[in-house]
MMTF fields as JSON, N, C-alpha, C and O atoms, coordinates in Angstrom:
{
  "mmtfVersion": "1.0.0",
  "mmtfProducer": "UNKNOWN",
  "numBonds": 379,
  "numAtoms": 380,
  "numGroups": 95,
  "numChains": 1,
  "numModels": 1,
  "chainsPerModel": [1],
  "groupsPerChain": [95],
  "chainIdList": ["A"],
  "bondAtomList": [4, 2, 8, 6, 12, 10, 16, 14, 20, 18, 24, 22, 28, 26, 32, 30, 36, 34, 40, 38, 44, 42, 48, 46, 52, 50, 56, 54, 60, 58, 64, 62, 68, 66, 72, 70, 76, 74, 80, 78, 84, 82, 88, 86, 92, 90, 96, 94, 100, 98, 104, 102, 108, 106, 112, 110, 116, 114, 120, 118, 124, 122, 128, 126, 132, 130, 136, 134, 140, 138, 144, 142, 148, 146, 152, 150, 156, 154, 160, 158, 164, 162, 168, 166, 172, 170, 176, 174, 180, 178, 184, 182, 188, 186, 192, 190, 196, 194, 200, 198, 204, 202, 208, 206, 212, 210, 216, 214, 220, 218, 224, 222, 228, 226, 232, 230, 236, 234, 240, 238, 244, 242, 248, 246, 252, 250, 256, 254, 260, 258, 264, 262, 268, 266, 272, 270, 276, 274, 280, 278, 284, 282, 288, 286, 292, 290, 296, 294, 300, 298, 304, 302, 308, 306, 312, 310, 316, 314, 320, 318, 324, 322, 328, 326, 332, 330, 336, 334, 340, 338, 344, 342, 348, 346, 352, 350, 356, 354, 360, 358, 364, 362, 368, 366, 372, 370, 376, 374],
  "bondOrderList": [1, 1, 1, 1, 1, 1, 1, 1, 1, 1, 1, 1, 1, 1, 1, 1, 1, 1, 1, 1, 1, 1, 1, 1, 1, 1, 1, 1, 1, 1, 1, 1, 1, 1, 1, 1, 1, 1, 1, 1, 1, 1, 1, 1, 1, 1, 1, 1, 1, 1, 1, 1, 1, 1, 1, 1, 1, 1, 1, 1, 1, 1, 1, 1, 1, 1, 1, 1, 1, 1, 1, 1, 1, 1, 1, 1, 1, 1, 1, 1, 1, 1, 1, 1, 1, 1, 1, 1, 1, 1, 1, 1, 1, 1],
  "groupList": [{"groupName": "MET", "atomNameList": ["N", "CA", "C", "O"], "elementList": ["N", "C", "C", "O"], "formalChargeList": [0, 0, 0, 0], "bondAtomList": [1, 0, 2, 1, 3, 2], "bondOrderList": [1, 1, 2], "singleLetterCode": "M", "chemCompType": "L-PEPTIDE LINKING"}, {"groupName": "ARG", "atomNameList": ["N", "CA", "C", "O"], "elementList": ["N", "C", "C", "O"], "formalChargeList": [0, 0, 0, 0], "bondAtomList": [1, 0, 2, 1, 3, 2], "bondOrderList": [1, 1, 2], "singleLetterCode": "R", "chemCompType": "L-PEPTIDE LINKING"}, {"groupName": "PHE", "atomNameList": ["N", "CA", "C", "O"], "elementList": ["N", "C", "C", "O"], "formalChargeList": [0, 0, 0, 0], "bondAtomList": [1, 0, 2, 1, 3, 2], "bondOrderList": [1, 1, 2], "singleLetterCode": "F", "chemCompType": "L-PEPTIDE LINKING"}, {"groupName": "THR", "atomNameList": ["N", "CA", "C", "O"], "elementList": ["N", "C", "C", "O"], "formalChargeList": [0, 0, 0, 0], "bondAtomList": [1, 0, 2, 1, 3, 2], "bondOrderList": [1, 1, 2], "singleLetterCode": "T", "chemCompType": "L-PEPTIDE LINKING"}, {"groupName": "GLY", "atomNameList": ["N", "CA", "C", "O"], "elementList": ["N", "C", "C", "O"], "formalChargeList": [0, 0, 0, 0], "bondAtomList": [1, 0, 2, 1, 3, 2], "bondOrderList": [1, 1, 2], "singleLetterCode": "G", "chemCompType": "PEPTIDE LINKING"}, {"groupName": "VAL", "atomNameList": ["N", "CA", "C", "O"], "elementList": ["N", "C", "C", "O"], "formalChargeList": [0, 0, 0, 0], "bondAtomList": [1, 0, 2, 1, 3, 2], "bondOrderList": [1, 1, 2], "singleLetterCode": "V", "chemCompType": "L-PEPTIDE LINKING"}, {"groupName": "ALA", "atomNameList": ["N", "CA", "C", "O"], "elementList": ["N", "C", "C", "O"], "formalChargeList": [0, 0, 0, 0], "bondAtomList": [1, 0, 2, 1, 3, 2], "bondOrderList": [1, 1, 2], "singleLetterCode": "A", "chemCompType": "L-PEPTIDE LINKING"}, {"groupName": "PRO", "atomNameList": ["N", "CA", "C", "O"], "elementList": ["N", "C", "C", "O"], "formalChargeList": [0, 0, 0, 0], "bondAtomList": [1, 0, 2, 1, 3, 2], "bondOrderList": [1, 1, 2], "singleLetterCode": "P", "chemCompType": "L-PEPTIDE LINKING"}, {"groupName": "ILE", "atomNameList": ["N", "CA", "C", "O"], "elementList": ["N", "C", "C", "O"], "formalChargeList": [0, 0, 0, 0], "bondAtomList": [1, 0, 2, 1, 3, 2], "bondOrderList": [1, 1, 2], "singleLetterCode": "I", "chemCompType": "L-PEPTIDE LINKING"}, {"groupName": "SER", "atomNameList": ["N", "CA", "C", "O"], "elementList": ["N", "C", "C", "O"], "formalChargeList": [0, 0, 0, 0], "bondAtomList": [1, 0, 2, 1, 3, 2], "bondOrderList": [1, 1, 2], "singleLetterCode": "S", "chemCompType": "L-PEPTIDE LINKING"}, {"groupName": "LEU", "atomNameList": ["N", "CA", "C", "O"], "elementList": ["N", "C", "C", "O"], "formalChargeList": [0, 0, 0, 0], "bondAtomList": [1, 0, 2, 1, 3, 2], "bondOrderList": [1, 1, 2], "singleLetterCode": "L", "chemCompType": "L-PEPTIDE LINKING"}, {"groupName": "GLU", "atomNameList": ["N", "CA", "C", "O"], "elementList": ["N", "C", "C", "O"], "formalChargeList": [0, 0, 0, 0], "bondAtomList": [1, 0, 2, 1, 3, 2], "bondOrderList": [1, 1, 2], "singleLetterCode": "E", "chemCompType": "L-PEPTIDE LINKING"}, {"groupName": "GLN", "atomNameList": ["N", "CA", "C", "O"], "elementList": ["N", "C", "C", "O"], "formalChargeList": [0, 0, 0, 0], "bondAtomList": [1, 0, 2, 1, 3, 2], "bondOrderList": [1, 1, 2], "singleLetterCode": "Q", "chemCompType": "L-PEPTIDE LINKING"}, {"groupName": "ASP", "atomNameList": ["N", "CA", "C", "O"], "elementList": ["N", "C", "C", "O"], "formalChargeList": [0, 0, 0, 0], "bondAtomList": [1, 0, 2, 1, 3, 2], "bondOrderList": [1, 1, 2], "singleLetterCode": "D", "chemCompType": "L-PEPTIDE LINKING"}, {"groupName": "TYR", "atomNameList": ["N", "CA", "C", "O"], "elementList": ["N", "C", "C", "O"], "formalChargeList": [0, 0, 0, 0], "bondAtomList": [1, 0, 2, 1, 3, 2], "bondOrderList": [1, 1, 2], "singleLetterCode": "Y", "chemCompType": "L-PEPTIDE LINKING"}, {"groupName": "CYS", "atomNameList": ["N", "CA", "C", "O"], "elementList": ["N", "C", "C", "O"], "formalChargeList": [0, 0, 0, 0], "bondAtomList": [1, 0, 2, 1, 3, 2], "bondOrderList": [1, 1, 2], "singleLetterCode": "C", "chemCompType": "L-PEPTIDE LINKING"}, {"groupName": "LYS", "atomNameList": ["N", "CA", "C", "O"], "elementList": ["N", "C", "C", "O"], "formalChargeList": [0, 0, 0, 0], "bondAtomList": [1, 0, 2, 1, 3, 2], "bondOrderList": [1, 1, 2], "singleLetterCode": "K", "chemCompType": "L-PEPTIDE LINKING"}, {"groupName": "ASN", "atomNameList": ["N", "CA", "C", "O"], "elementList": ["N", "C", "C", "O"], "formalChargeList": [0, 0, 0, 0], "bondAtomList": [1, 0, 2, 1, 3, 2], "bondOrderList": [1, 1, 2], "singleLetterCode": "N", "chemCompType": "L-PEPTIDE LINKING"}, {"groupName": "TRP", "atomNameList": ["N", "CA", "C", "O"], "elementList": ["N", "C", "C", "O"], "formalChargeList": [0, 0, 0, 0], "bondAtomList": [1, 0, 2, 1, 3, 2], "bondOrderList": [1, 1, 2], "singleLetterCode": "W", "chemCompType": "L-PEPTIDE LINKING"}, {"groupName": "HIS", "atomNameList": ["N", "CA", "C", "O"], "elementList": ["N", "C", "C", "O"], "formalChargeList": [0, 0, 0, 0], "bondAtomList": [1, 0, 2, 1, 3, 2], "bondOrderList": [1, 1, 2], "singleLetterCode": "H", "chemCompType": "L-PEPTIDE LINKING"}],
  "groupTypeList": [0, 0, 1, 2, 3, 4, 5, 6, 2, 6, 5, 7, 2, 5, 8, 9, 10, 6, 4, 9, 3, 6, 1, 6, 11, 12, 3, 10, 7, 13, 10, 10, 6, 5, 12, 10, 1, 6, 12, 4, 14, 6, 15, 13, 16, 7, 10, 16, 6, 11, 1, 13, 13, 16, 10, 9, 16, 7, 13, 17, 11, 6, 18, 3, 10, 3, 15, 9, 17, 6, 3, 14, 1, 5, 9, 1, 5, 7, 13, 10, 6, 6, 16, 5, 11, 5, 5, 7, 19, 9, 13, 12, 7, 16, 1],
  "groupIdList": [1, 2, 3, 4, 5, 6, 7, 8, 9, 10, 11, 12, 13, 14, 15, 16, 17, 18, 19, 20, 21, 22, 23, 24, 25, 26, 27, 28, 29, 30, 31, 32, 33, 34, 35, 36, 37, 38, 39, 40, 41, 42, 43, 44, 45, 46, 47, 48, 49, 50, 51, 52, 53, 54, 55, 56, 57, 58, 59, 60, 61, 62, 63, 64, 65, 66, 67, 68, 69, 70, 71, 72, 73, 74, 75, 76, 77, 78, 79, 80, 81, 82, 83, 84, 85, 86, 87, 88, 89, 90, 91, 92, 93, 94, 95],
  "secStructList": [7, 2, 2, 2, 2, 2, 2, 2, 2, 2, 2, 2, 2, 2, 2, 2, 2, 2, 2, 2, 2, 2, 2, 2, 6, 1, 7, 2, 2, 2, 2, 2, 2, 2, 2, 2, 2, 2, 6, 6, 7, 7, 7, 1, 1, 3, 3, 3, 3, 3, 3, 7, 6, 6, 6, 7, 5, 6, 6, 5, 3, 3, 3, 3, 3, 3, 3, 1, 1, 7, 3, 3, 3, 3, 3, 3, 7, 6, 6, 1, 7, 7, 3, 3, 3, 3, 7, 7, 4, 4, 4, 1, 7, 7, 7],
  "xCoordList": [0.82, 0.0, 0.866, 0.487, 1.996, 2.88, 3.407, 3.571, 3.666, 4.184, 3.159, 3.549, 1.891, 0.838, 0.736, 0.541, 0.864, 0.788, 1.913, 1.693, 3.104, 4.232, 3.993, 4.332, 3.412, 3.096, 2.008, 2.059, 1.033, -0.06, 0.463, -0.068, 1.482, 2.062, 2.999, 3.13, 3.646, 4.613, 3.929, 4.451, 2.784, 2.109, 1.745, 2.071, 1.081, 0.783, 2.044, 2.039, 3.115, 4.364, 4.935, 5.371, 4.937, 5.449, 4.571, 5.087, 3.266, 2.355, 2.598, 2.57, 2.834, 3.121, 4.4, 4.444, 5.43, 6.678, 6.472, 7.036, 5.692, 5.443, 4.717, 5.033, 3.763, 3.05, 3.963, 3.85, 4.868, 5.808, 6.728, 7.034, 7.166, 8.06, 7.361, 7.963, 6.113, 5.377, 5.215, 5.356, 4.925, 4.769, 6.089, 6.118, 7.176, 8.482, 8.941, 9.754, 8.428, 8.836, 8.177, 8.642, 7.111, 6.479, 7.33, 7.853, 7.465, 8.256, 7.348, 6.125, 7.937, 7.165, 6.314, 5.135, 6.878, 6.016, 4.81, 3.713, 5.006, 3.899, 2.827, 1.635, 3.25, 2.302, 1.52, 0.311, 2.212, 1.527, 0.541, -0.559, 0.937, 0.061, -1.203, -2.292, -1.07, -2.233, -3.195, -4.408, -2.65, -3.503, -4.202, -5.39, -3.467, -4.075, -5.195, -6.273, -4.933, -5.948, -7.204, -8.322, -7.013, -8.146, -8.982, -10.171, -8.354, -9.052, -9.521, -10.015, -9.367, -9.918, -8.969, -9.408, -7.686, -6.702, -6.036, -5.894, -5.631, -4.976, -3.462, -2.879, -2.852, -1.388, -1.058, -1.021, -0.817, -0.619, 0.612, 0.539, 1.725, 2.959, 3.726, 4.219, 3.837, 4.592, 6.086, 6.668, 6.694, 8.109, 9.014, 10.042, 8.629, 9.457, 8.626, 7.625, 9.075, 8.464, 9.582, 10.578, 9.399, 10.4, 9.732, 8.694, 10.325, 9.795, 10.021, 11.106, 8.999, 9.097, 9.313, 8.365, 10.577, 10.922, 10.325, 10.053, 10.119, 9.544, 8.081, 7.636, 7.342, 5.926, 5.649, 4.564, 6.614, 6.421, 6.494, 7.279, 5.654, 5.611, 5.509, 5.269, 5.686, 5.485, 4.068, 3.1, 3.951, 2.675, 1.955, 0.743, 2.672, 2.08, 3.186, 3.842, 3.372, 4.423, 3.918, 2.777, 4.758, 4.415, 5.374, 6.583, 4.816, 5.587, 5.191, 4.066, 6.125, 5.812, 5.941, 7.02, 4.828, 4.79, 4.726, 3.797, 5.715, 5.736, 5.277, 5.876, 4.211, 3.678, 3.933, 4.302, 3.74, 3.97, 2.988, 3.283, 1.829, 0.804, 0.548, -0.154, 1.083, 0.824, 1.781, 2.455, 1.826, 2.607, 1.674, 0.837, 1.827, 0.945, 1.755, 2.847, 1.21, 1.709, 0.761, -0.456, 1.324, 0.524, 0.918, 2.09, -0.056, 0.167, -0.554, -1.75, 0.185, -0.38, -0.381, 0.645, -1.548, -1.722, -2.226, -3.114, -1.679, -2.139, -3.648, -4.24, -4.264, -5.688, -6.632, -7.829, -6.134, -6.983, -6.678, -5.624, -7.606, -7.347, -6.232, -6.081, -5.475, -4.385, -4.948, -5.978, -4.264, -4.594, -3.775, -2.549, -4.45, -3.791, -3.986, -5.083, -2.899, -2.923, -2.219, -1.093, -2.876, -2.259, -1.275, -1.619, -0.046, 0.974, 0.799, 0.871, 0.569, 0.423, 1.658, 2.766, 1.445, 2.509, 3.754, 4.87, 3.592, 4.749, 5.582, 6.757, 5.007, 5.733, 6.456, 7.227, 6.211, 6.815, 8.322, 8.804, 9.068, 10.522, 10.948, 10.311, 12.018, 12.536, 13.366, 14.05, 13.299, 14.03, 15.369, 16.119],
  "yCoordList": [-1.193, 0.0, 1.26, 2.257, 1.24, 2.404, 2.742, 3.916, 1.743, 1.969, 2.759, 3.666, 2.441, 3.154, 4.607, 5.512, 4.832, 6.185, 7.045, 8.211, 6.493, 7.241, 7.636, 8.747, 6.734, 7.026, 8.092, 8.969, 8.021, 8.99, 10.401, 11.361, 10.542, 11.864, 12.3, 13.497, 11.369, 11.701, 12.166, 13.044, 11.602, 11.943, 13.423, 14.06, 14.018, 15.456, 16.312, 17.342, 15.902, 16.646, 16.653, 17.698, 15.516, 15.416, 16.219, 16.898, 16.155, 16.93, 18.413, 19.181, 18.823, 20.228, 20.684, 21.786, 19.859, 20.211, 20.329, 21.227, 19.457, 19.509, 20.801, 21.419, 21.212, 22.463, 23.663, 24.609, 23.647, 24.755, 24.892, 26.006, 23.782, 23.815, 24.419, 25.202, 24.072, 24.614, 26.119, 26.842, 26.6, 28.035, 28.759, 29.886, 28.155, 28.796, 29.022, 29.909, 28.228, 28.362, 29.558, 29.977, 30.114, 31.282, 32.506, 32.658, 33.371, 34.574, 35.719, 35.617, 36.797, 37.961, 38.5, 38.789, 38.643, 39.087, 38.165, 38.641, 36.862, 35.913, 36.153, 36.163, 36.344, 36.553, 37.859, 37.898, 38.917, 40.181, 40.054, 40.604, 39.332, 39.135, 38.376, 38.699, 37.382, 36.627, 37.564, 37.499, 38.429, 39.364, 40.335, 40.617, 40.843, 41.753, 41.071, 41.637, 39.857, 39.126, 38.891, 38.976, 38.596, 38.379, 39.645, 39.579, 40.798, 42.068, 42.582, 43.705, 41.758, 42.091, 42.768, 43.234, 42.84, 43.449, 42.369, 41.228, 42.733, 41.785, 41.885, 42.963, 40.762, 40.666, 39.334, 38.293, 39.388, 38.155, 37.387, 36.186, 38.074, 37.422, 38.415, 39.419, 38.158, 39.065, 38.978, 37.893, 40.122, 40.149, 40.535, 39.898, 41.595, 41.996, 42.831, 43.443, 42.836, 43.66, 44.416, 43.832, 45.73, 46.567, 47.301, 47.939, 47.21, 47.906, 49.404, 49.831, 50.201, 51.651, 52.136, 52.271, 52.396, 52.785, 54.131, 54.355, 55.025, 56.341, 56.229, 56.962, 55.326, 55.174, 54.131, 54.12, 53.263, 52.215, 52.789, 53.695, 52.237, 52.608, 51.317, 50.256, 51.389, 50.167, 49.625, 50.385, 48.344, 47.671, 48.188, 48.009, 48.825, 49.288, 49.308, 50.326, 48.161, 48.05, 48.544, 48.28, 49.251, 49.738, 49.101, 49.044, 48.629, 47.939, 48.455, 48.911, 48.378, 48.579, 47.21, 46.618, 46.721, 45.407, 45.593, 46.211, 45.056, 45.106, 43.756, 42.718, 43.794, 42.603, 42.748, 43.825, 41.687, 41.746, 42.685, 43.192, 42.918, 43.74, 45.081, 45.919, 45.317, 46.564, 46.692, 45.734, 47.895, 48.147, 48.743, 49.59, 48.29, 48.714, 49.186, 48.681, 50.159, 50.498, 49.816, 49.984, 49.049, 48.252, 48.588, 48.491, 48.985, 49.219, 48.121, 47.899, 47.438, 46.308, 46.588, 46.941, 46.425, 46.52, 45.157, 44.591, 44.614, 43.293, 43.245, 44.185, 42.155, 41.86, 42.784, 42.795, 43.552, 44.415, 44.178, 43.646, 44.575, 44.503, 45.489, 46.523, 45.162, 46.042, 47.276, 47.212, 48.394, 49.59, 49.499, 49.404, 49.527, 49.315, 50.537, 51.087, 50.949, 52.091, 51.664, 51.168, 51.856, 51.529, 52.632, 53.813, 52.25, 53.218, 53.467, 52.531, 54.725, 55.02, 54.575, 54.526, 54.259, 53.725, 54.614, 54.095, 55.922, 56.829, 56.784, 57.151, 56.335, 56.24, 54.915, 54.745, 53.977, 52.667, 52.767, 53.461, 52.056, 52.064, 51.439, 50.499, 51.95, 51.39, 50.162, 50.107, 49.187, 47.932, 47.965, 46.993],
  "zCoordList": [0.0, 0.0, 0.0, -0.614, 0.66, 0.7, -0.685, -1.02, -1.476, -2.821, -3.658, -4.394, -3.561, -4.286, -3.804, -4.616, -2.518, -1.963, -2.517, -2.844, -2.626, -3.18, -4.62, -5.029, -5.392, -6.788, -6.866, -7.728, -5.978, -5.975, -5.724, -6.284, -4.904, -4.655, -5.775, -6.03, -6.44, -7.491, -8.771, -9.457, -9.104, -10.359, -10.426, -11.428, -9.408, -9.507, -9.605, -10.28, -8.944, -8.997, -10.412, -10.894, -11.075, -12.44, -13.39, -14.278, -13.22, -14.064, -13.868, -14.831, -12.632, -12.337, -13.033, -13.58, -13.02, -13.695, -15.194, -15.82, -15.779, -17.218, -17.58, -18.597, -16.777, -17.027, -16.896, -17.675, -15.927, -15.741, -16.942, -17.368, -17.485, -18.634, -19.84, -20.574, -20.052, -21.198, -21.063, -22.049, -19.871, -19.665, -19.801, -20.296, -19.38, -19.434, -20.869, -21.127, -21.804, -23.19, -23.88, -24.94, -23.31, -23.894, -23.598, -22.494, -24.584, -24.397, -23.972, -24.072, -23.504, -23.11, -24.263, -24.058, -25.473, -26.571, -26.786, -27.079, -26.642, -26.788, -25.726, -26.033, -24.487, -23.399, -23.57, -23.341, -23.972, -24.209, -25.37, -25.317, -26.414, -27.574, -27.178, -27.652, -26.326, -25.855, -25.128, -25.33, -24.285, -23.557, -24.515, -24.358, -25.497, -26.47, -27.243, -27.423, -27.695, -28.456, -27.617, -28.126, -26.328, -25.432, -25.282, -24.971, -25.503, -25.393, -26.759, -26.862, -27.812, -29.12, -30.087, -31.138, -29.775, -30.677, -31.515, -31.073, -32.722, -33.622, -33.464, -33.579, -33.205, -33.185, -33.838, -33.182, -35.159, -35.921, -35.449, -35.189, -35.341, -34.911, -34.043, -34.557, -32.742, -31.886, -32.196, -32.193, -32.46, -32.832, -31.674, -31.444, -30.933, -29.785, -28.819, -29.191, -27.571, -26.536, -25.839, -25.412, -25.733, -25.072, -23.921, -24.1, -22.748, -21.573, -21.735, -22.13, -21.43, -21.473, -20.043, -19.268, -19.707, -18.343, -17.94, -16.761, -18.9, -18.59, -18.16, -17.277, -18.775, -18.465, -17.379, -16.798, -17.103, -16.105, -14.698, -14.414, -13.822, -12.408, -11.614, -12.19, -10.3, -9.503, -9.722, -9.686, -9.942, -10.201, -11.435, -11.557, -12.352, -13.61, -14.665, -14.885, -15.306, -16.319, -17.664, -18.042, -18.376, -19.719, -20.725, -20.502, -21.822, -22.852, -24.223, -24.429, -25.154, -26.56, -27.209, -27.238, -27.726, -28.355, -29.861, -30.382, -30.553, -32.011, -32.555, -32.274, -33.334, -33.995, -35.49, -35.957, -36.23, -37.668, -38.372, -39.454, -37.765, -38.402, -37.711, -38.277, -36.524, -35.794, -34.611, -34.231, -34.039, -32.831, -31.789, -32.101, -30.536, -29.451, -28.249, -27.987, -27.523, -26.189, -25.224, -25.307, -24.314, -23.4, -21.974, -21.609, -21.165, -19.737, -18.981, -19.173, -18.119, -17.383, -15.898, -15.317, -15.286, -13.847, -13.391, -14.028, -12.3, -11.862, -11.659, -11.127, -12.082, -11.907, -12.673, -12.389, -13.627, -14.444, -15.921, -16.27, -16.777, -18.213, -18.557, -17.907, -19.56, -19.993, -20.679, -21.35, -20.505, -21.27, -22.547, -22.499, -23.685, -24.97, -25.849, -25.947, -26.484, -27.398, -28.683, -28.642, -29.815, -31.096, -31.438, -31.395, -31.78, -32.184, -33.681, -34.478, -34.069, -35.5, -36.282, -35.748, -37.536, -38.389, -38.403, -38.422, -38.393, -38.461, -37.191, -37.228, -36.038, -34.783, -34.61, -33.666, -35.517, -35.372, -35.558, -36.453, -34.689, -34.837, -36.146, -36.621, -36.739, -37.98, -37.66, -36.638, -38.537, -38.315, -38.956, -38.87]
}
């Protein structure tokens, strides 16, 4: 009976590790893109995310997310929807 109990405790631990690995493979641009899409914005392919230190505050991070089809300024506050602003084409950084 002890052998079964050990297996019962090991299975959730292994499943937890597998889930952590999958989440760790997502990049910051991917995570921001998921949030934007959930709020109705189009981000076909997230290319890069740059933190905006001038606009960031404690518990309010600001990012510029560059997607293949658009660029967004994203302000994130814990437990709230992100504030999203579309960056006009002329403001987009040159590659």
